[in-house]
Structure formats: C-alpha cells, structure tokens
Backbone bond lengths (Angstrom), bond angles and torsions (degrees), N, CA, C in turn:
res aa  C-N    CA-C-N  psi(-1)  N-CA   C-N-CA  omega(-1)  CA-C   N-CA-C  phi
1 X - - - 1.523 - - 1.472 110.89 -
2 X 1.341 118.91 -37.69 1.426 123.90 -178.57 1.513 111.36 -61.08
3 X 1.362 117.13 -45.11 1.393 120.41 179.31 1.535 111.62 -66.39
4 X 1.273 115.67 -38.96 1.493 119.25 175.13 1.513 110.66 -61.58
5 X 1.283 116.79 -47.12 1.536 121.36 179.48 1.519 110.51 -58.34
6 X 1.350 115.79 -43.19 1.456 119.39 178.45 1.477 112.87 -63.75
7 X 1.406 117.10 -38.02 1.427 121.44 -178.69 1.613 108.99 -66.32
8 X 1.306 115.47 -38.54 1.446 118.56 -175.96 1.502 113.85 -77.69
9 X 1.344 119.73 -0.77 1.491 122.97 175.60 1.432 109.62 -95.56
10 X 1.308 123.39 4.85 1.455 125.01 177.44 1.505 116.33 -73.14
11 X 1.360 117.82 -172.41 1.435 120.96 179.63 1.480 114.93 -64.80
12 X 1.291 117.72 -19.78 1.472 120.87 -175.94 1.609 110.44 -97.19
13 X 1.346 116.03 -0.39 1.445 118.22 -178.44 1.607 106.80 -75.60
14 X 1.368 112.29 143.17 1.519 113.44 179.21 1.555 110.23 -65.97
15 X 1.309 113.21 143.96 1.477 118.65 176.13 1.481 108.13 -73.64
16 X 1.380 116.24 142.26 1.484 121.07 177.33 1.540 108.44 -97.02
17 X 1.337 116.65 88.04 1.423 120.38 178.00 1.549 114.94 -111.85
18 X 1.365 113.54 14.41 1.447 118.87 178.71 1.522 113.47 -59.88
19 X 1.318 116.68 -29.44 1.470 117.78 177.89 1.535 114.86 -62.92
20 X 1.285 117.99 -24.62 1.440 117.89 174.00 1.512 117.18 -66.18
21 X 1.338 114.73 -24.51 1.467 119.38 176.47 1.585 111.91 -84.62
22 X 1.325 114.28 -12.14 1.482 116.59 -174.44 1.495 111.60 -92.91
23 X 1.291 118.60 -12.35 1.508 121.17 -174.16 1.551 106.44 -129.43
24 X 1.395 112.36 138.63 1.454 121.78 166.51 1.493 109.01 -115.37
25 X 1.332 119.64 129.89 1.446 123.30 -179.13 1.503 113.57 -157.51
26 X 1.333 111.66 156.00 1.536 119.13 174.46 1.450 105.42 -132.78
27 X 1.289 122.17 117.67 1.464 128.85 179.32 1.509 112.25 -123.69
28 X 1.315 115.41 152.05 1.453 122.60 174.92 1.552 104.32 -129.94
29 X 1.308 118.12 117.07 1.464 121.60 -178.18 1.524 110.69 -120.75
30 X 1.277 113.59 141.44 1.512 119.92 169.24 1.543 107.37 -114.98
31 X 1.282 116.40 117.52 1.459 119.77 -173.62 1.496 108.57 -118.63
32 X 1.338 115.28 143.62 1.495 127.44 174.46 1.382 108.10 -84.52
33 X 1.311 120.37 -143.64 1.498 126.29 -179.39 1.558 106.51 -58.69
34 X 1.375 112.07 129.14 1.521 117.18 179.77 1.518 105.03 -144.80
35 X 1.331 116.53 126.48 1.425 124.17 -179.82 1.522 108.05 -106.06
36 X 1.265 119.70 119.42 1.506 124.03 170.53 1.581 102.96 -116.90
37 X 1.361 112.54 164.62 1.456 115.24 -176.19 1.594 114.21 -50.26
38 X 1.313 120.13 122.04 1.417 123.70 176.20 1.492 115.57 69.27
39 X 1.352 120.18 12.00 1.469 120.14 -178.31 1.607 104.52 -157.37
40 X 1.326 110.56 138.50 1.467 119.24 178.61 1.567 109.74 -123.53
41 X 1.347 117.61 122.47 1.405 119.52 171.35 1.541 113.53 -95.57
42 X 1.296 115.86 140.26 1.449 120.78 174.84 1.588 109.91 -85.24
43 X 1.305 114.21 -40.10 1.434 118.33 -178.75 1.558 107.48 -163.86
44 X 1.347 115.05 149.96 1.433 119.53 179.38 1.550 109.55 -163.12
45 X 1.315 115.39 147.04 1.421 122.86 167.10 1.562 105.75 -103.23
46 X 1.283 115.59 123.77 1.470 119.47 -173.81 1.552 111.43 -123.04
47 X 1.304 117.13 119.95 1.426 124.32 176.11 1.562 108.31 -100.48
48 X 1.320 117.97 121.64 1.416 123.51 -179.25 1.551 109.49 -116.84
49 X 1.284 113.43 126.32 1.495 121.11 172.44 1.490 108.00 -123.21
50 X 1.353 115.39 128.84 1.456 121.60 177.18 1.501 106.05 -131.88
51 X 1.353 113.23 117.47 1.523 118.98 -179.78 1.500 107.99 -145.62
52 X 1.304 115.32 121.07 1.509 122.69 172.15 1.520 113.68 54.77
53 X 1.396 116.19 40.07 1.435 120.02 178.07 1.550 116.48 87.19
54 X 1.376 115.65 3.05 1.406 119.64 175.61 1.524 110.13 -109.72
55 X 1.335 114.52 118.76 1.449 120.66 -177.07 1.569 106.23 -110.99
56 X 1.322 113.76 117.67 1.537 121.62 175.16 1.470 107.49 -115.52
57 X 1.326 113.32 122.09 1.509 122.39 174.02 1.457 110.55 -118.00
58 X 1.338 117.41 120.93 1.431 123.71 177.43 1.455 111.10 -113.69
59 X 1.391 118.93 125.38 1.419 123.74 -178.86 1.548 107.20 -103.35
60 X 1.223 117.89 107.89 1.501 120.85 176.84 1.556 108.08 -105.46
61 X 1.229 123.29 163.66 1.454 125.92 179.73 1.469 111.95 47.47
62 X 1.293 116.54 42.07 1.501 125.00 178.37 1.500 114.27 -75.04
63 X 1.267 117.69 120.77 1.490 126.45 179.37 1.487 108.68 -115.98
64 X 1.359 115.87 122.40 1.482 118.27 178.63 1.529 106.78 -161.44
65 X 1.339 116.20 139.14 1.469 122.46 174.30 1.487 109.46 59.94
66 X 1.255 119.60 32.81 1.519 122.41 -178.44 1.486 115.98 80.54
67 X 1.345 116.86 -6.92 1.464 123.92 -173.96 1.484 111.88 -106.38
68 X 1.297 117.53 171.96 1.415 124.20 178.84 1.591 109.81 -131.15
69 X 1.305 114.35 154.47 1.484 120.08 178.35 1.401 115.02 173.35
70 X 1.407 116.81 -153.68 1.408 122.23 -178.56 1.555 110.27 -138.27
71 X 1.300 115.63 169.19 1.427 119.28 179.14 1.482 111.29 -157.44
72 X 1.210 118.38 167.34 1.525 121.76 171.42 1.476 108.18 -159.90
73 X 1.370 111.31 155.39 1.427 125.27 174.82 1.512 112.11 -140.92
74 X 1.280 116.19 122.61 1.443 123.69 -179.87 1.529 109.95 -118.87
75 X 1.352 117.96 127.63 1.359 125.79 171.34 1.475 110.45 -120.56
76 X 1.315 116.03 119.02 1.520 121.35 -177.76 1.495 106.47 -108.23
77 X 1.328 117.03 96.64 1.481 121.26 176.09 1.543 110.53 -105.02
78 X 1.219 117.76 21.84 1.543 122.55 -179.35 1.552 110.25 -73.02
79 X 1.271 118.87 -28.88 1.491 121.00 -177.53 1.538 111.06 -102.92
80 X 1.298 111.96 -168.71 1.440 119.34 -176.76 1.509 111.72 -71.52
81 X 1.328 121.00 -35.49 1.498 128.57 -178.88 1.505 108.96 -116.93
82 X 1.350 115.33 110.99 1.499 116.13 -177.81 1.485 113.25 -69.45
83 X 1.351 117.05 148.80 1.455 123.45 177.51 1.505 109.08 -118.74
84 X 1.345 117.32 153.02 1.435 123.62 -177.98 1.571 109.22 -133.90
85 X 1.279 114.18 146.31 1.526 120.42 173.17 1.483 108.76 -151.31
86 X 1.357 113.55 131.44 1.461 122.42 177.19 1.514 111.00 -130.91
87 X 1.325 114.42 134.35 1.454 117.91 -179.12 1.612 102.70 -130.78
88 X 1.340 113.59 143.87 1.403 122.46 176.77 1.584 109.38 -137.95
89 X 1.253 121.23 128.51 1.425 124.44 -178.87 1.507 108.51 -137.41
90 X 1.302 118.50 105.70 1.516 127.82 -172.73 1.492 110.16 -123.45
91 X 1.364 114.10 145.03 1.475 122.62 173.60 1.510 109.47 -126.68
92 X 1.297 116.09 153.85 1.446 124.65 174.11 1.550 110.98 61.98
93 X 1.347 114.46 33.17 1.440 119.27 178.82 1.495 110.50 -77.86
94 X 1.337 118.15 134.98 1.469 122.98 170.26 1.487 111.78 -74.44
95 X 1.345 114.87 114.24 1.430 122.47 -171.78 1.489 113.75 -59.43
96 X 1.316 120.80 -44.92 1.445 121.24 -171.71 1.563 113.59 -62.42
97 X 1.380 118.65 -52.21 1.481 115.28 177.62 1.577 114.66 -64.38
98 X 1.269 112.81 -36.32 1.504 119.02 179.02 1.469 111.58 -60.66
99 X 1.339 119.27 -51.20 1.480 127.20 -177.21 1.542 110.34 -69.83
100 X 1.351 114.64 -35.31 1.507 114.49 177.67 1.536 109.19 -65.17
101 X 1.379 117.98 -43.63 1.394 120.03 179.62 1.512 115.43 -65.14
102 X 1.313 117.74 -41.36 1.473 122.44 -176.31 1.561 114.94 -80.94
103 X 1.397 111.67 -40.72 1.491 115.44 -173.42 1.445 117.48 -134.09
104 X 1.388 116.22 12.55 1.468 123.03 -177.48 1.557 112.37 54.41
105 X 1.351 120.18 33.53 1.375 126.34 173.28 1.496 111.71 -102.28
106 X 1.363 119.26 120.48 1.405 120.13 -173.29 1.513 113.65 -122.91
107 X 1.346 117.51 14.80 1.419 121.79 -172.95 1.551 113.86 -91.92
108 X 1.368 119.11 -9.58 1.435 123.61 -174.33 1.509 108.60 -107.85
109 X 1.355 118.02 126.20 1.404 126.85 171.83 1.487 110.00 -118.60
110 X 1.373 114.68 122.21 1.472 118.66 -175.33 1.491 105.33 -177.41
111 X 1.349 116.62 -179.01 1.473 124.57 168.76 1.485 107.99 -128.52
112 X 1.303 116.86 151.64 1.515 116.92 -178.05 1.481 112.35 -173.54
113 X 1.314 115.60 -161.94 1.457 125.52 -176.72 1.515 108.92 -121.15
114 X 1.383 112.60 144.47 1.420 121.10 177.18 1.533 110.85 -132.37
115 X 1.307 117.66 130.83 1.462 124.73 178.69 1.492 112.03 -131.10
116 X 1.261 118.78 122.13 1.507 122.25 -174.39 1.538 105.19 -135.59
117 X 1.337 117.53 126.61 1.495 123.81 176.54 1.532 105.24 -132.40
118 X 1.378 118.60 110.82 1.474 121.57 -171.95 1.578 103.27 -133.64
119 X 1.290 114.11 140.21 1.511 123.37 175.36 1.488 108.52 -138.60
120 X 1.383 111.52 160.94 1.500 121.21 173.39 1.447 107.81 -166.05
121 X 1.346 111.59 176.13 1.502 119.51 174.64 1.493 106.79 -153.66
122 X 1.314 114.44 149.91 1.445 121.09 -179.29 1.505 111.28 161.64
123 X 1.325 116.57 156.92 1.396 123.70 176.41 1.509 116.85 -95.83
124 X 1.386 116.71 -7.07 1.478 123.29 177.75 1.500 103.80 -133.62
125 X 1.417 110.69 165.74 1.489 119.24 174.56 1.471 111.15 -59.20
126 X 1.291 118.35 -45.11 1.480 123.68 -178.52 1.559 111.64 -60.48
127 X 1.356 116.34 -42.04 1.476 121.09 177.82 1.538 111.60 -66.71
128 X 1.342 115.46 -35.88 1.476 118.78 179.59 1.492 108.88 -67.75
129 X 1.306 119.11 -43.32 1.535 121.26 -178.53 1.526 106.23 -66.65
130 X 1.246 120.62 -42.39 1.450 124.59 -176.87 1.512 111.38 -63.89
131 X 1.358 116.26 -33.27 1.477 118.74 -177.33 1.516 114.16 -99.52
132 X 1.291 116.82 10.20 1.541 119.10 178.39 1.494 112.02 -58.97
133 X 1.314 114.09 137.40 1.497 117.69 172.78 1.543 107.83 -154.06
134 X 1.232 116.90 155.33 1.480 122.19 -176.77 1.424 114.06 156.62
135 X 1.252 118.84 -163.59 1.462 125.95 -176.39 1.523 112.75 -156.31
136 X 1.278 117.28 161.36 1.438 120.84 179.34 1.523 111.82 -154.67
137 X 1.319 118.73 157.05 1.458 125.23 178.73 1.508 110.41 -137.43
138 X 1.271 119.33 140.52 1.461 124.31 170.02 1.476 108.81 -130.01
139 X 1.275 116.71 140.70 1.477 123.19 -178.91 1.506 106.02 -142.67
140 X 1.369 115.79 119.93 1.443 122.02 177.82 1.478 107.94 -122.69
141 X 1.316 117.91 148.79 1.514 125.12 -176.62 1.453 111.22 -132.83
142 X 1.387 116.76 151.01 1.448 123.42 169.16 1.509 114.67 50.32
143 X 1.319 116.80 57.80 1.464 118.52 -174.11 1.550 110.34 -136.03
144 X 1.294 113.91 -166.94 1.473 119.59 179.53 1.517 111.19 -138.20
145 X 1.298 115.67 153.98 1.477 124.15 173.51 1.522 105.29 -115.39
146 X 1.319 118.25 116.64 1.455 122.02 -176.10 1.560 110.16 -89.46
147 X 1.324 115.68 155.16 1.409 121.32 176.02 1.596 114.04 106.80
148 X 1.374 112.89 -20.35 1.439 116.22 177.90 1.548 109.22 -155.47
149 X 1.345 116.23 137.44 1.475 117.64 174.24 1.505 107.34 -105.99
150 X 1.353 114.13 96.31 1.481 120.06 -175.35 1.509 111.84 -60.51
151 X 1.339 120.34 -32.03 1.427 118.68 175.46 1.495 113.11 -62.02
152 X 1.328 116.21 -40.95 1.510 119.13 179.30 1.553 109.03 -69.89
153 X 1.292 115.80 -35.41 1.516 116.74 178.36 1.507 108.47 -62.08
154 X 1.352 117.25 -46.35 1.386 121.82 179.12 1.501 115.22 -56.94
155 X 1.334 115.74 -47.34 1.490 124.54 178.35 1.519 110.64 -61.27
156 X 1.318 116.95 -37.01 1.504 119.81 179.54 1.541 109.50 -71.59
157 X 1.356 117.78 -43.07 1.402 122.45 177.88 1.454 112.84 -58.42
158 X 1.370 115.66 -38.94 1.512 121.90 179.70 1.501 109.07 -70.72
159 X 1.341 123.43 -22.57 1.397 123.01 -179.02 1.543 112.20 -114.02
160 X 1.309 116.61 37.61 1.426 120.64 176.19 1.499 112.33 -52.25
161 X 1.232 116.72 -35.90 1.515 122.70 -173.94 1.562 108.12 -64.02
162 X 1.248 117.54 -25.94 1.480 116.79 -174.98 1.532 109.39 -93.52
163 X 1.381 118.11 0.81 1.423 123.73 173.48 1.533 113.41 64.36
164 X 1.270 116.27 32.42 1.518 120.01 179.28 1.544 105.06 -68.12
165 X 1.305 115.85 157.15 1.460 125.31 177.46 1.564 109.72 -103.56
166 X 1.345 114.09 155.48 1.464 120.79 -178.20 1.561 112.34 -76.33
167 X 1.341 115.38 31.92 1.518 120.00 178.03 1.511 112.14 -58.52
168 X 1.206 114.65 123.55 1.545 121.63 177.27 1.545 113.15 78.83
169 X 1.309 119.19 -5.60 1.462 120.28 -177.80 1.556 111.35 -82.25
170 X 1.235 117.41 -26.63 1.495 121.66 175.59 1.468 110.33 -131.44
171 X 1.327 116.95 152.55 1.535 119.61 179.01 1.549 108.21 132.01
172 X 1.288 112.85 177.90 1.418 120.82 -173.01 1.600 112.64 -62.04
173 X 1.311 116.71 -32.93 1.439 120.60 -176.84 1.540 113.04 -91.24
174 X 1.294 117.56 -7.41 1.474 120.73 177.74 1.470 112.22 -75.86
175 X 1.375 116.71 137.54 1.410 122.21 -178.70 1.584 111.85 -141.28
176 X 1.283 116.69 142.40 1.402 120.93 172.98 1.548 109.66 -114.89
177 X 1.349 112.17 119.51 1.454 116.88 178.11 1.518 111.07 -81.62
178 X 1.294 118.11 145.19 1.430 121.35 175.26 1.537 110.79 -134.82
179 X 1.300 113.58 153.06 1.467 119.58 175.66 1.490 114.04 -89.83
180 X 1.297 115.53 -39.55 1.471 120.11 178.52 1.584 107.65 -152.65
181 X 1.333 111.85 136.39 1.483 118.63 175.23 1.562 103.89 -136.97
182 X 1.260 116.18 130.83 1.496 120.20 176.95 1.526 110.31 -144.34
183 X 1.271 114.97 164.07 1.460 123.10 -179.96 1.530 109.38 -159.24
184 X 1.266 113.06 155.65 1.429 117.90 172.67 1.540 111.33 -138.34
185 X 1.354 117.19 156.50 1.427 117.91 179.25 1.534 109.28 -140.81
186 X 1.281 114.83 155.67 1.454 123.40 171.83 1.472 110.91 -121.08
187 X 1.325 117.05 134.62 1.450 120.74 173.87 1.492 110.23 -100.45
C-alpha cells in the first residue's frame, strides 16, 4: 500500500480539491512577511472569497522586493476539471533580489515593473503544466549588469588591430550600465 500511495502522489495523481466545495467563506487577512515557494511577500492585504468551489484571492497593498502592487489567484473547482489563474502586477521592484529568488540570476541591479498573467486547467499536476498559458512583461531602468563591461568589450573589438587586451572588460568588477532593459514572454 505504501508503494501505491507514493505512486499516486506523482504529477499524474488527481488533485484533491473537493474541500473547496465543502466550505463557503469570506476572509480578510493582513499578513506581514510571508514566504511561499520562490516568492517572498513583505506585506499584503488579502481578501479571500470561497463559494461553491470557487476560490478568489485578491492581494491588494502588496509589498515585495521593495516594490508595490497587486495580485490575484483564482481556483475554480466547481466543475469536473479545475481551472487556475494568477495575476501579478508590481512596480518599483528591486531587480536583484527578485531575480535571485525566481531564477537564481544575481548580475542585474535595477528597479522596474513586473506583470505576469498565467492560467491553466487540469485535474493533475501534469495536466496543469501541459495546459499552462499566459504572458508576462518585465521592464527595468537605470541599472547595471555585473560581470562584463560591454562598452569596453566593444571598444576592444573595434581596436583589434592595436592588439589591446580585454583587461577590465570582464570580471567581478566589470559592469555595464543600461538605461532600459525589458522583455516579454508567452507561455
């Protein structure tokens, strides 16, 4: 039985969301520091509404990574196949701690905005991953990328005939300043 139970906890095991249909509730929470996987909140006001298998969570006055914003999470378990949607909209986010936490990237220092809107549906973890869709945008301004000075690299490449060396262009002390860096993605 233990082997069977372990096998049923994998990505293809059905999610146990029946409890969402058993309870109706409305809650308002104010939370201080809160760590969830790959994300840390400094402060948030959270409104939770749970009715007939529909969970709506709205995060207002969200403070994280030095920035402010809003977020939401909706889980609809009222039908046969649950659906999920999560939205995050943050401003003045400090790029370095945010990117370290999410992607283990620590070379970018800046502040900026992050917007993510992701949805899925499925009765198992594997189905949810397979059905993921959404988009996101990040915009950072007036910052630096450490580890390389791209301006120095460009100057050296332009003067190859003089046989200059890449001294100072790469390494721990090298930095590239940027005015704006942005990116977007689609899932």
